[in-house]
C-alpha positions as CSV (number, residue, x, y, z in Angstrom):
1,M,72.1,-91.2,5.0
2,K,74.2,-89.2,2.6
3,N,72.0,-90.3,-0.3
4,F,68.9,-89.2,1.6
5,I,70.4,-85.8,2.3
6,F,71.4,-85.5,-1.4
7,I,67.9,-86.4,-2.6
8,L,66.2,-84.0,-0.2
9,A,68.5,-81.2,-1.3
10,L,67.8,-82.0,-4.9
11,M,64.0,-81.9,-4.3
12,L,64.2,-78.5,-2.5
13,T,66.4,-77.1,-5.3
14,T,63.9,-78.3,-7.9
15,A,61.0,-76.8,-6.0
16,L,62.7,-73.5,-5.7
17,C,63.6,-73.5,-9.4
18,A,60.0,-74.3,-10.4
19,A,58.7,-71.3,-8.4
20,Q,58.9,-67.8,-9.6
21,S,58.7,-64.4,-7.9
22,F,58.1,-60.9,-9.3
23,R,59.0,-57.8,-7.4
24,G,59.3,-54.1,-8.1
25,L,59.0,-50.5,-6.9
26,V,56.1,-48.3,-8.1
27,V,56.6,-44.5,-8.0
28,D,54.8,-41.5,-9.4
29,E,56.2,-38.8,-11.7
30,N,57.9,-37.1,-8.7
31,Q,59.6,-40.4,-7.6
32,V,57.2,-40.7,-4.6
33,P,56.3,-44.3,-3.8
34,L,52.6,-45.2,-4.7
35,E,50.9,-47.2,-2.0
36,F,47.9,-49.4,-3.0
37,A,48.8,-49.6,-6.7
38,T,47.2,-52.8,-8.1
39,V,49.5,-55.4,-9.6
40,S,48.0,-58.3,-11.6
41,V,49.7,-61.3,-13.2
42,S,48.3,-63.0,-16.3
43,C,49.4,-65.8,-18.5
44,D,51.4,-64.6,-21.5
45,S,49.9,-67.1,-23.9
46,D,46.1,-66.4,-23.4
47,S,46.0,-63.4,-21.0
48,T,44.2,-65.5,-18.4
49,F,44.3,-63.7,-15.0
50,I,46.3,-65.8,-12.4
51,T,46.9,-63.7,-9.3
52,G,47.8,-60.2,-8.1
53,G,48.4,-57.9,-5.2
54,M,49.0,-54.3,-4.1
55,T,52.0,-52.2,-3.3
56,D,52.8,-51.5,0.4
57,S,53.4,-48.1,2.0
58,L,56.9,-48.0,0.4
59,G,55.5,-48.7,-3.1
60,I,57.0,-52.2,-3.1
61,F,55.3,-55.4,-4.3
62,E,56.4,-59.0,-4.4
63,I,54.2,-61.8,-5.9
64,Q,55.0,-65.5,-5.6
65,L,53.9,-67.9,-8.4
66,P,54.1,-71.7,-8.1
67,R,55.9,-72.4,-11.3
68,N,58.3,-70.8,-13.7
69,D,56.6,-69.5,-16.9
70,R,56.1,-66.5,-19.1
71,Y,53.7,-63.9,-17.6
72,I,52.2,-60.5,-18.3
73,I,52.5,-57.9,-15.4
74,N,50.0,-55.0,-15.3
75,V,50.4,-52.2,-12.8
76,S,47.4,-49.8,-12.4
77,Y,46.6,-46.7,-10.3
78,M,43.7,-44.3,-10.7
79,G,44.8,-41.2,-12.6
80,Y,47.8,-43.0,-14.2
81,R,48.3,-44.9,-17.4
82,T,48.5,-48.7,-16.9
83,F,52.0,-50.1,-17.0
84,S,52.2,-53.4,-18.8
85,V,55.0,-55.7,-19.8
86,S,55.0,-59.1,-21.5
87,S,57.4,-61.9,-20.7
88,A,58.2,-59.9,-17.6
89,P,61.6,-60.4,-15.8
90,C,61.5,-61.4,-12.1
91,D,62.9,-58.0,-11.0
92,L,61.1,-55.2,-12.6
93,G,63.1,-52.5,-10.8
94,K,61.6,-49.1,-10.5
95,I,58.3,-48.5,-12.3
96,V,57.5,-44.9,-13.0
97,M,53.8,-44.3,-13.6
98,I,52.8,-41.8,-16.2
99,P,50.0,-39.3,-15.2
100,D,46.8,-39.3,-17.2
101,E,44.7,-36.3,-16.3
102,I,41.9,-37.4,-18.6
103,Y,40.3,-40.6,-17.2
104,M,38.4,-43.1,-19.1
105,L,35.5,-44.2,-16.8
106,G,33.7,-46.9,-18.8
107,E,32.7,-45.0,-22.0
108,V,32.9,-41.5,-20.3
109,V,35.9,-39.3,-20.5
110,V,36.3,-37.3,-17.2
111,A,38.8,-34.7,-16.2
112,G,39.1,-34.2,-12.5
113,H,40.9,-34.8,-9.2
114,R,42.4,-38.2,-8.5
115,P,40.6,-39.9,-5.6
116,N,42.5,-39.9,-2.2
117,L,43.4,-43.3,-0.8
118,K,44.2,-43.8,2.8
119,A,44.8,-46.7,5.1
120,V,42.0,-47.7,7.6
121,A,41.8,-50.5,10.0
122,G,41.7,-53.7,8.0
123,G,42.1,-52.1,4.5
124,I,42.0,-48.9,2.5
125,S,39.4,-46.1,1.9
126,T,38.9,-44.4,-1.4
127,E,37.3,-40.9,-1.4
128,V,34.7,-40.6,-4.2
129,E,33.1,-37.3,-3.4
130,G,34.8,-34.5,-5.3
131,S,37.0,-36.8,-7.4
132,A,36.8,-38.1,-10.9
133,L,35.1,-41.3,-9.6
134,S,32.0,-39.3,-8.7
135,K,31.4,-39.0,-12.5
136,A,31.7,-42.7,-13.2
137,G,27.9,-43.2,-13.3
138,S,27.0,-45.7,-10.6
139,A,28.4,-47.8,-7.8
140,E,28.7,-50.7,-10.2
141,D,30.9,-48.6,-12.4
142,I,33.2,-47.4,-9.6
143,I,33.9,-50.7,-7.9
144,P,36.1,-52.3,-10.6
145,L,38.2,-49.1,-10.6
146,L,39.1,-49.5,-7.0
147,A,42.6,-50.7,-6.0
148,G,42.7,-54.4,-5.6
149,V,39.3,-55.1,-7.2
150,K,38.5,-56.6,-10.6
151,K,35.3,-57.4,-12.5
152,K,34.9,-60.9,-13.7
153,I,33.4,-62.0,-17.0
154,D,30.1,-62.9,-15.4
155,G,29.8,-59.4,-14.0
156,S,30.6,-60.2,-10.4
157,F,33.4,-58.6,-8.4
158,E,36.6,-60.2,-7.0
159,V,39.1,-58.8,-4.6
160,I,42.5,-60.0,-5.6
161,G,43.6,-62.9,-3.4
162,K,40.4,-62.7,-1.3
163,G,37.6,-63.8,-3.5
164,T,34.1,-62.4,-3.8
165,P,33.5,-59.5,-1.3
166,A,30.5,-58.9,0.8
167,I,29.1,-55.4,-0.1
168,Y,27.4,-53.0,2.4
169,V,25.7,-49.7,1.8
170,N,25.6,-47.6,5.0
171,N,26.2,-50.8,7.1
172,R,23.3,-52.6,5.3
173,L,24.2,-55.8,3.5
174,V,23.4,-55.6,-0.3
175,R,21.5,-58.8,-1.2
176,D,20.4,-57.7,-4.7
177,M,23.4,-56.6,-6.8
178,S,21.2,-54.6,-9.2
179,E,21.0,-52.1,-6.4
180,L,24.6,-51.1,-7.3
181,K,23.3,-50.0,-10.8
182,R,20.8,-47.7,-9.2
183,L,23.1,-46.1,-6.7
184,R,24.5,-43.0,-8.4
185,S,28.3,-42.3,-8.1
186,E,27.7,-38.7,-7.2
187,D,25.8,-39.8,-4.1
188,I,28.8,-41.7,-2.7
189,R,31.1,-40.2,-0.1
190,N,33.7,-43.0,0.1
191,I,34.2,-46.7,-0.3
192,Q,36.2,-48.8,2.1
193,L,37.9,-52.1,1.0
194,L,38.5,-54.3,4.0
195,T,40.9,-57.2,3.1
196,T,41.1,-58.3,6.8
197,P,37.5,-57.9,8.0
198,G,37.0,-57.6,11.8
199,P,35.1,-59.9,14.1
200,E,31.8,-58.1,13.3
201,Y,31.8,-60.0,10.0
202,D,31.2,-63.7,9.3
203,A,34.5,-65.7,9.4
204,E,34.0,-67.1,5.9
205,I,34.0,-63.6,4.4
206,G,37.4,-62.8,2.9
207,A,36.8,-59.2,2.0
208,V,34.2,-56.4,2.5
209,L,33.3,-53.4,0.5
210,K,31.6,-50.7,2.6
211,I,29.9,-47.9,0.6
212,I,29.2,-44.7,2.5
213,T,26.7,-42.3,0.9
214,I,26.5,-38.5,1.2
215,K,23.9,-37.3,3.7
216,D,21.9,-34.4,2.4
217,E,21.5,-31.8,5.2
218,E,19.3,-29.3,3.3
219,S,15.6,-29.1,4.1
220,G,12.9,-29.1,1.5
221,F,11.3,-31.2,-1.3
222,G,13.3,-32.4,-4.2
223,V,12.4,-34.1,-7.5
224,E,14.9,-35.6,-10.0
225,I,14.0,-37.2,-13.4
226,N,16.5,-39.3,-15.4
227,S,15.6,-40.5,-18.9
228,G,17.6,-42.4,-21.5
229,I,16.7,-43.8,-24.9
230,D,18.9,-45.9,-27.3
231,Y,18.1,-47.3,-30.7
232,A,19.7,-50.3,-32.3
233,K,17.2,-52.2,-34.5
234,K,14.8,-51.7,-31.5
235,F,14.3,-49.1,-28.8
236,K,15.9,-49.4,-25.4
237,T,14.8,-47.0,-22.6
238,G,15.3,-46.4,-19.0
239,Q,13.2,-43.8,-17.0
240,Q,13.7,-43.0,-13.3
241,L,11.9,-40.6,-10.9
242,N,13.5,-39.8,-7.5
243,L,11.6,-37.9,-4.7
244,D,13.1,-36.7,-1.5
245,Y,11.7,-34.7,1.4
246,R,13.7,-33.5,4.4
247,Q,12.5,-31.4,7.3
248,G,14.6,-31.2,10.4
249,S,15.5,-34.7,11.6
250,L,13.1,-36.5,9.2
251,N,14.0,-37.7,5.7
252,V,11.4,-39.3,3.5
253,F,12.5,-40.7,0.1
254,G,11.1,-42.6,-2.8
255,S,12.0,-43.6,-6.4
256,F,10.5,-45.4,-9.4
257,R,12.3,-46.8,-12.4
258,Y,11.1,-48.4,-15.6
259,D,13.4,-50.3,-18.0
260,L,12.7,-51.7,-21.4
261,M,15.5,-53.5,-23.2
262,H,15.6,-55.4,-26.5
263,Q,18.2,-57.8,-27.7
264,W,18.8,-58.1,-31.4
265,Q,22.0,-59.8,-32.4
266,D,23.1,-61.8,-35.5
267,G,26.3,-63.8,-35.7
268,L,28.5,-66.0,-37.8
269,T,30.8,-68.6,-36.2
270,D,33.3,-71.0,-37.6
271,I,34.5,-73.9,-35.4
272,T,37.2,-76.4,-36.4
273,T,37.9,-79.6,-34.3
274,L,40.7,-82.0,-35.0
275,A,39.9,-85.5,-33.8
276,D,39.5,-88.7,-35.8
277,K,38.5,-86.4,-38.6
278,E,38.6,-82.7,-39.3
279,W,35.3,-81.5,-38.1
280,Y,34.1,-78.1,-39.3
281,Q,30.9,-76.2,-38.2
282,D,29.5,-73.2,-39.9
283,V,27.0,-71.5,-37.5
284,K,24.6,-68.7,-38.3
285,S,22.8,-67.4,-35.2
286,E,19.9,-65.1,-34.5
287,D,19.3,-63.9,-30.9
288,R,16.2,-61.9,-30.0
289,G,15.2,-60.9,-26.5
290,L,12.9,-58.6,-24.5
291,L,13.1,-57.5,-20.9
292,R,10.6,-55.2,-19.1
293,S,11.1,-54.4,-15.5
294,Y,9.7,-52.0,-12.8
295,F,11.4,-50.9,-9.6
296,A,10.0,-48.9,-6.7
297,K,11.4,-47.9,-3.4
298,G,10.2,-45.9,-0.5
299,G,11.4,-45.3,3.1
300,F,12.3,-42.9,5.8
301,N,15.2,-42.0,8.1
302,Y,14.7,-40.2,11.4
303,D,17.4,-38.8,13.8
304,F,16.0,-38.6,17.3
305,T,19.2,-37.0,18.5
306,Q,22.7,-36.7,17.2
307,N,23.4,-40.2,18.6
308,H,20.2,-42.1,17.7
309,S,18.6,-42.8,14.4
310,V,16.1,-45.2,13.0
311,G,14.8,-46.0,9.5
312,A,12.9,-48.4,7.3
313,M,12.8,-49.1,3.5
314,Y,10.6,-51.1,1.2
315,E,11.6,-52.2,-2.3
316,L,9.6,-53.8,-5.1
317,L,11.3,-55.3,-8.1
318,S,8.9,-56.6,-10.8
319,M,9.8,-58.3,-14.0
320,P,6.5,-58.9,-15.7
321,R,8.1,-60.1,-18.9
322,R,11.4,-61.5,-20.0
323,A,11.5,-63.4,-23.3
324,S,14.2,-64.8,-25.5
325,D,14.2,-66.4,-29.0
326,N,17.5,-67.9,-30.1
327,H,17.8,-69.7,-33.5
328,N,21.0,-71.4,-34.8
329,L,21.5,-72.9,-38.3
330,T,24.6,-75.2,-38.4
331,D,26.3,-77.0,-41.3
332,V,28.6,-79.8,-40.1
333,Y,31.4,-81.1,-42.3
334,A,33.7,-84.1,-41.8
335,D,36.9,-83.9,-43.9
336,N,35.2,-81.3,-46.1
337,I,32.2,-83.5,-46.8
338,L,28.7,-82.4,-45.6
339,Y,27.9,-84.5,-42.6
340,D,24.6,-83.0,-41.3
341,K,22.5,-79.9,-40.9
342,W,21.2,-78.8,-37.5
343,N,18.3,-76.4,-36.9
344,T,18.4,-75.4,-33.2
345,M,15.7,-73.3,-31.6
346,E,15.3,-72.2,-28.0
347,I,12.4,-70.1,-26.8
348,S,11.8,-69.0,-23.2
349,H,9.4,-66.8,-21.2
350,D,9.4,-66.0,-17.6
351,K,8.3,-63.4,-15.0
352,S,9.1,-62.7,-11.4
353,V,8.4,-60.3,-8.5
354,S,10.2,-59.7,-5.2
355,H,9.6,-57.6,-2.1
356,H,12.3,-56.4,0.3
357,V,11.9,-54.7,3.7
358,N,14.8,-53.4,5.8
359,I,14.7,-51.7,9.2
360,Y,17.6,-50.4,11.1
361,Y,18.6,-48.6,14.3
362,Q,22.0,-46.9,15.0
363,G,22.8,-45.4,18.4
364,K,25.5,-44.5,20.8
365,I,25.2,-44.5,24.6
366,S,28.4,-43.3,26.3
367,D,31.1,-45.6,24.9
368,L,28.7,-48.2,23.6
369,E,27.7,-48.1,19.9
370,I,24.7,-50.1,18.7
371,D,24.0,-51.1,15.1
372,F,20.9,-53.2,14.3
373,N,19.7,-54.3,10.9
374,A,16.9,-56.7,9.8
375,D,15.8,-57.8,6.4
376,A,12.9,-59.7,4.9
377,V,12.8,-60.8,1.3
378,I,9.8,-62.6,-0.4
379,G,9.8,-63.4,-4.1
380,N,8.1,-65.7,-6.6
381,G,8.2,-66.4,-10.3
382,R,7.4,-68.8,-13.1
383,G,8.6,-69.5,-16.6
384,N,8.7,-72.0,-19.5
385,A,11.2,-72.9,-22.2
386,Q,11.1,-75.0,-25.4
387,V,14.2,-76.4,-27.0
388,A,14.3,-78.2,-30.3
389,D,17.2,-79.6,-32.2
390,I,16.2,-80.7,-35.7
391,S,18.7,-82.9,-37.6
392,E,18.6,-83.5,-41.3
393,N,20.2,-87.0,-41.1
394,F,19.7,-88.1,-37.5
395,E,17.1,-88.2,-34.8
396,D,15.5,-85.0,-33.7
397,Y,15.4,-83.8,-30.0
398,E,12.7,-81.7,-28.4
399,C,12.2,-80.7,-24.8
400,S,9.9,-78.4,-22.9
401,T,10.2,-77.2,-19.3
402,T,8.1,-75.2,-16.9
403,D,9.2,-74.0,-13.5
404,N,7.6,-72.2,-10.6
405,Y,9.5,-70.9,-7.5
406,H,8.8,-69.2,-4.3
407,N,11.5,-68.0,-1.8
408,T,11.5,-66.2,1.5
409,L,14.4,-64.9,3.5
410,F,14.6,-63.4,7.0
411,A,17.8,-62.2,8.6
412,G,18.8,-59.9,11.4
413,K,22.1,-58.7,12.9
414,L,22.9,-56.8,16.1
415,L,26.4,-55.3,16.6
416,L,27.6,-53.8,19.9
417,S,30.9,-52.0,20.0
418,F,32.4,-50.6,23.1
419,L,35.6,-48.9,24.1
420,Y,37.6,-50.3,27.0
421,G,40.9,-48.7,27.6
422,K,42.4,-48.1,24.2
423,A,40.8,-51.1,22.6
424,V,37.5,-51.5,20.8
425,Y,35.5,-54.7,21.4
426,H,32.7,-56.1,19.3
427,L,29.8,-58.3,20.3
428,V,27.9,-59.7,17.3
429,Q,24.5,-61.4,17.5
430,S,23.0,-62.7,14.3
431,T,19.7,-64.4,13.8
432,P,20.0,-67.6,11.7
433,T,19.2,-66.7,8.1
434,Q,15.8,-68.3,7.3
435,N,16.0,-68.9,3.5
436,V,13.3,-71.2,2.1
437,N,13.0,-72.0,-1.6
438,H,10.3,-74.0,-3.3
439,I,11.1,-74.9,-6.9
440,Q,9.1,-77.1,-9.2
441,V,10.4,-78.1,-12.6
442,D,8.3,-80.2,-15.1
443,L,10.0,-81.8,-18.2
444,E,8.2,-82.8,-21.3
445,N,10.0,-84.7,-24.1
């Protein structure tokens, strides 16, 4: 029995020694604790992101890690310079953030007010209107600047410790992430990050981003034109026209956007692999690409009374041409002796079109709030690709593919919220999402 207790104590001690905990207090220049500061932990050897968290209302954070190692700790807060320390000690003590009145938002330098952060039920709310964030460019540019949110290499967003968030704009679920590029930052009132979403959201959703836009109360007709042209070997352009008409309780809106993008990139890459021999690859690459797309949107909002509003929206996204031509020349050496030469080519062409319709109703009857949304998405596309790998000393490889797809999606959601006593109750009714995909792929060797 004594031996068993000794072994158990030894195992617990080993586990505790293997774990590691970081803690600290984050304050501003006036020694005031900063709530919602983002703390991230990365591997010291290759800077790979591991985990993170946020400070509480007292400015305190504590992050547990499963094993003892060397880590990099980064602490960030909008309007302050990022605090960073390598081979961080477990107790970082008091971290005083240094103000930075000039913000770097992407490639734009902005001087302005720091956004206000406040706690809301289930998370935090960031005020965008009137702050430096309103100059960021688009919703896509703002989101990675929010407390507790990071942008991954593939362009998607991740809430630290909660995974990929569901994103809503004015209570409407965003199904096409390119919409975030088209939503201007100056049109956003605030963004709420819910890390403990309520029962009105699906149980598998770990976090929600709710974007609330600014409602224009002025009557009249408005026209806005945005145009941009870049040149790097080839021209790249984006043209957008926005129309808006408001009269009394009626708002009619529309927009059209055209994008033309060229890819032109050359590269040199050296790769060394130590195995049974020392393998060395000298790669020369040429990547060429073209993307042409059109986007159109039209819709209306109508407020029957202060408590009742309806609306509908139609979106068309057409990509009549996307082409890529990639060419790699590779010299392969084994122990400094030429082993083979590869000529690799990949050419692809595809096009697609999608239609999206959304209707909504929002109303309030006494203590009962009603929120209804329905979506229909229909799309199709086709494409082909040819891949060839020509070897100087070995067998060649060639493959051609063609694909055709058609998809449809229908979804609806009704949310009833009512006040009983001092508590708010939610009743959610969602139609099963009907998502049908037809994909055909043909291979030719």
